[in-house]
N, C-alpha and C positions, 0 to 999 in steps of 0.2 A: 487694722481691721482684718478679720479673717473672711475668706471668700470660698464659695462653692462654685465650681465651674461645670456647666453642662455643655456638651458638644453633640451636635446633631449632624451626621453625614447624610445629606439628602441627595436627591437625584440631580439637582442642578447647582447646589451650593452647600457649603459647610457653615454652620452657625455656631457661635459660641455665646453663651448667656451666663452672666455672673450674678450671683445672689449673695447676700450676707448670711451669716450663720443662723439667722432666724427665718430665712426663706424669702426675704424681701428682694425684689428685683433691683439690681444695681446698674447693669448695662449690658449691651450686646453688640457684637460685630459679626460680619459675614464675609465670605469670599466665594464667588461663583466660579464655575468651571463648565466646560463644554461637554455635550453628549455627542458621541460619534454615531453616525448612521451609515456604515459602509455598504449596506444593502437594504433593500426594502424589507421592513420588519425587524431589522437589527437595531439594537440600542446598546452601545458599549461606551466604556470610559477607561482611560489609562489610570491605573491606581496611583500613579505619581501625581496626578491632578489633586487627589484627595490629600496626599501628604503636603503638597505645596500650599493648598488652601488652609490646612491645619496650621502650618507654620505662619502663614499670613495672618490668620485670625488671632493666634497667640501673640504675635508681634503687636498687632493693633490693640489688643486688650492690655498688654503690658505697658503700653503708653499711658493708659488711664489708671491701671491698678498694678500693684506689685504682686503678681501672682506667684513669682518665684519664691517669695518669702512668706506669703500670707494665704496660700491655697491649702485648705483643710480637707476638701473632698472634690472628687471628679466623677461625673456621670457621662457615659458615652452611649449614643445610639447610632445605628448604622442602617444602611439600605438592606432590605430583605432580598434574599435570593441572588446575591452577587457572588460569583465564583472568581477567585483570584488564583490562577495557576502559577505555581512557583517551581523552579528547578531545584536541584540538590543544594545549591548555594544560596537559595532564598531569593533568586532573581525572578522578576515577573516575566512570564513567557509570552503573554499576549494581553490585550485589553480585557477587562472584566465585562 
C-alpha cells in the first residue's frame, strides 16, 4: 500500500499522520517535548527536541507501516515565528 505522511511540528509535540493514496486516515503517532521558560515571558525550545521527536514518530510509524518503501508524499507544517540561529557550520547557537 502507498502512504502519504503528514508531519506537524507543534509547540508541545510533533505529530505524524498517515493516509492512504485516497486520503483515508490510516494511523497517527506523536512525541511530546518540553518548553523552556528561562525568564518570565520567555518561551523557548532546543531545536534538537524537534529532531528527536521526528525520529521517534517515524520509528513508531515504521513499526506499523513500511514508510521507507511505500511513502509517496510528505507534507510538513511547523511553528510560526520560530527563529533557529546557526553558526557557519550549521550548529545551533541557542534555543529557538
